[in-house]
N, C-alpha and C positions, 0 to 999 in steps of 0.2 A: 690362149686366154681370150675370152670374149670381150667385146666392146664394153658390156656392162661391168664385167669384172675389172677391167682397166679403170673405168670411172670410179668404181668402188675403192680401188687402191689409191687413186688420186684424191678422192673426196672424203674418204673415211676419216682421215686425221682432222679434217675441218669439222666434221660432224661430231667428233669426240671432243667436245669443248666442255668447259666447266659448267656451262649452261646446258639445259636439255636441248635435244635436237629440234624440238618445236620452237623454242625461243631463238635458237640460231637461225632457223629457217625464217622466222618472223623478221629478224633483223636483216637477213639477206634480202627479203622481199621489200623491206623499207628502203634499203640501199638501192635495189634494182629500180625502184620507181623514179629515182633521180637520174637514171641513164637516159640517153637520147631516145626518142620515141621509136626509132627503127630497131634499136637493140633490145629494148625493154621486153617485148613478148617472149623472145627466145630465152632470156635469162630468167624471167619469171617462171616460165614453163619448166626450165631445168631445176630450179629450186623446189618448185611444187612436186616435180617427179621424184626428187631426192627425198623430200619429206614423206611422200607416199611410200617410197621404197623402204625407208628406215622406220617409219612410225605408223603407217597404215592409213586406211581410208578416213577414219574419224579426224585425225590430225589434218589430213589433206582438206577435208570438208571445212574444218574451222578456219584454216588459212585462206582458202578460197573465199569463204564468206567474208572474212575480215578484209581481204584484198578488194573484193567487189564493193564493199561498203566504203572503203577509203577512196577507191577510184570514183565511185559515184559522187561522193562529197566533193572530190577534187574537180570532177567534170562539171558538176553543178556550179561550183565557184568560178571555174574558168569560163563557163558559159555565161554566167551573170556578169562577170567582168567584161567579157567580149561584147555582150549585148549593151552594157552600159557605155562602153567605149564607142560603139557604133552609133548609139542613140545620141551621145554627146557630140560626136563628130557631125552627125546629120543636123542636129540642132544648131551647132556652130555654123555649118554651111548655110543652113536656111536663114539664120540671123544675118550672116555676112551678105548673102544674096539680097535679103530684104533691105539691109542698110545701104548696100550698093545701089539697089534699084531706087530707094528713096532719095539718095544723093543725086542719082541720075535724073530724078524728077525735079529736085530743088533747083539745080543749076539753070535749066531753061526757064523755070517759073520766075526766079529772081531776075534773070536777064529780061524777060518780057515785062515784068513790073517796072524795072528801072528804065527801060526804053519808052514805055508808055506813060509812066507817071513820075519819073525822076527818082530821087533817093527813097529807099524803103524805110519806114519808121522801125525802130527797134522792136516795138511790140509785135509788128507783123513779121519781122525777122525771126523772133522767138517762136511765134506761132508756126511759121514755115518749118523751123528746125524740129518741132515736136510732132509733125504730122507723118503718118504712114504713107506709103506710095499711092494707095487708092485715094486718100484724102488730098494728096498733092495733085493728082490728076484732075480731081473735081475742082480744086482751087485754080488750077491752070485754065480749065475751061471757063470758069467764072471770070478770070482775069482777061480772057480774050474778048468777052462781051461787056466788061465793066466800062463805065464812063469815067469812074474815078476810083481811087484806092478805097474809099468808103464802101463801095459796092463789092469789094473783094473780101 
């Protein structure tokens, strides 16, 4: 008995289901897509081969077309989700770096102002808290040359 005949004997009862062979193959393909990625191609290939063996090329072509359309949609969705995650992560990192850099600029600026001019008024504290790193650097440079807080 050949390998193909043995496969037929094992799988024929599965293919003789109340549903048609094409419907059973379609369900098998749907289940196979849930398998781990390393096992998926082999199982999908086996199901498609059985569909071809029992139903012919037209059924195989329909199943392959459906499978490709489903995989394409899934791949697009996964790709979009991954790109969104990467973009959000990058934005979060950039924002965190910017905030860290800004705070790194605020501390020496406040220290310089307090040493040179005494207590910093609340209005200036609020202004310092709202500035981005570049504006804080410019304000620090002005504070170095200022004769009074009014010049800052």
